[in-house]
C-alpha positions in Angstrom: 96.8 118.6 46.7 94.0 119.0 44.2 92.0 115.8 44.2 92.1 115.2 40.4 96.0 115.4 40.6 96.3 113.0 43.5 97.1 109.5 42.3 96.1 108.1 45.6 92.6 109.8 45.6 89.7 107.2 45.2 88.5 109.2 42.2 91.6 108.1 40.3 91.3 104.5 41.3 90.6 101.6 38.9 87.1 101.6 40.3 86.4 104.3 37.6 88.1 102.5 34.7 85.6 102.0 31.8 87.4 99.1 30.1 88.3 101.5 27.2 91.5 103.2 26.3 92.1 106.9 26.9 90.6 109.2 24.2 93.9 111.0 23.8 95.5 107.9 22.2 98.1 107.3 25.0 97.0 103.7 25.4 96.3 103.9 29.1 93.0 102.8 30.7 90.3 105.4 30.6 88.1 106.5 33.5 88.4 108.7 36.5 85.7 110.3 38.7 86.2 113.4 36.6 85.6 111.8 33.2 85.2 108.4 31.7 87.2 109.1 28.5 90.6 110.1 29.9 93.3 108.3 31.8 94.6 109.8 35.0 97.6 111.6 33.3 95.6 113.0 30.4 92.8 114.0 32.7 95.2 116.2 34.7 96.3 118.0 31.5 92.7 118.4 30.4 91.5 119.8 33.7 94.5 122.0 34.0 93.7 123.5 30.5 90.1 124.0 31.5 91.1 125.7 34.8 93.6 128.0 32.9 90.8 129.0 30.4 88.5 129.9 33.3 91.2 131.8 35.0 91.8 133.8 31.8 88.1 134.5 31.5 87.9 135.7 35.1 91.0 137.9 34.7 89.5 139.5 31.6 86.2 140.0 33.4 88.0 141.5 36.4 89.9 143.9 34.1 86.8 144.9 32.3 84.9 145.5 35.6 87.8 147.6 36.9 88.0 149.7 33.8 84.2 150.3 33.7 84.3 151.3 37.4 87.2 153.6 36.7 85.4 155.1 33.7 82.2 155.7 35.7 84.2 157.5 38.4 85.7 159.8 35.7 82.2 160.8 34.6 81.3 162.3 38.0 
């Protein structure tokens, strides 16, 4: 399991709670090892969104690289 999604992982323990409420407005205590502003549940959503954005960038980069490589081979 990915550590930020594991409720039993130390990084999601109350040790990281900041004493504030989650920035998303859910009312839960904020603070994990991955961010002081989000609760455990909202932090999962946030990091999943971030990971999806990076995957999209990587996929676009891979497609562009493949196309450029293909175009160069056609020039020979």
